[in-house]
C-alpha positions as CSV (number, residue, x, y, z in Angstrom):
1,X,0.0,0.0,0.0
2,X,1.0,3.6,-0.5
3,X,1.9,5.6,2.6
4,X,-1.1,7.9,2.3
5,X,-3.4,5.0,2.0
6,X,-1.9,3.4,5.1
7,X,-2.2,6.7,7.0
8,X,-5.8,7.2,5.9
9,X,-6.8,3.6,7.0
10,X,-5.1,3.9,10.4
11,X,-6.5,7.3,11.2
12,X,-10.0,6.2,10.1
13,X,-9.7,3.2,12.3
14,X,-8.3,4.9,15.4
15,X,-9.7,8.4,15.0
16,X,-8.2,11.6,16.4
17,X,-4.7,12.5,15.7
18,X,-1.5,10.4,15.8
19,X,2.3,10.8,15.4
20,X,3.9,9.3,12.4
21,X,5.7,6.6,14.5
22,X,2.4,5.6,16.1
23,X,0.7,5.4,12.6
24,X,3.5,3.1,11.5
25,X,3.2,0.9,14.6
26,X,-0.6,0.6,14.2
27,X,-0.2,-0.1,10.5
28,X,2.0,-3.1,11.4
29,X,-0.5,-4.2,14.0
30,X,-3.4,-3.9,11.5
31,X,-1.2,-6.0,9.1
32,X,-1.1,-3.1,6.5
33,X,2.7,-3.5,6.2
34,X,5.3,-6.1,6.8
35,X,7.9,-6.1,9.5
36,X,10.6,-5.3,6.9
37,X,8.6,-2.2,5.7
38,X,8.0,-1.0,9.3
39,X,11.6,0.3,9.6
40,X,11.3,2.8,6.7
41,X,7.6,3.5,7.1
42,X,7.7,6.5,9.5
43,X,10.0,8.5,7.2
44,X,7.9,7.6,4.1
45,X,4.8,8.7,6.0
46,X,6.3,11.9,7.1
47,X,7.4,12.9,3.6
48,X,4.1,11.9,2.0
49,X,1.9,13.6,4.6
50,X,4.0,16.9,4.6
51,X,3.6,17.1,0.8
52,X,-0.1,16.3,0.9
53,X,-0.9,18.9,3.6
54,X,0.5,21.6,1.3
55,X,-1.8,20.8,-1.6
56,X,-4.9,22.9,-2.5
57,X,-7.4,20.5,-1.1
58,X,-5.6,18.3,1.5
59,X,-7.1,15.2,3.0
60,X,-5.0,15.5,6.1
61,X,-4.1,18.4,8.4
62,X,-1.4,19.1,11.0
63,X,-2.0,19.7,14.7
64,X,-1.3,23.2,16.1
65,X,0.7,23.6,19.3
66,X,-0.1,26.4,21.7
67,X,2.7,28.7,20.5
68,X,1.6,29.5,17.0
69,X,3.3,26.6,15.2
70,X,2.6,23.0,14.6
71,X,3.6,19.8,16.4
72,X,6.2,17.8,14.6
73,X,5.0,14.7,12.9
74,X,1.4,14.8,14.2
75,X,-1.4,14.5,11.7
76,X,-5.2,13.9,11.6
77,X,-7.8,13.5,9.0
78,X,-9.2,16.8,7.8
79,X,-12.8,17.5,8.8
80,X,-15.2,17.4,5.9
81,X,-16.8,20.7,4.8
82,X,-19.2,19.1,2.3
83,X,-22.4,19.8,4.2
84,X,-23.5,23.4,5.0
85,X,-23.8,24.3,8.7
86,X,-27.2,26.0,8.2
87,X,-30.1,25.6,5.9
88,X,-30.8,27.5,2.7
89,X,-32.3,31.0,3.4
90,X,-31.1,31.0,7.0
91,X,-28.3,33.1,8.4
């Protein structure tokens, strides 16, 4: 599987936000990767997720720390904005 597919599957299963190392460990536990792939998976996930977050319509987002920056290596699934928050004609 591709790193982004692995991250999506793990985050959908566990929910919330996770560090890249935790995503790799859970991917191995969910049998999404082999033990041989587990060694390189965190760096592959980190690179793929950091590139994907910078696209115009990302599927993942980073977690902010309290100091105006972002926590290193922590990602979550982006919340969907497909449905409007209010009905038509209401403000």
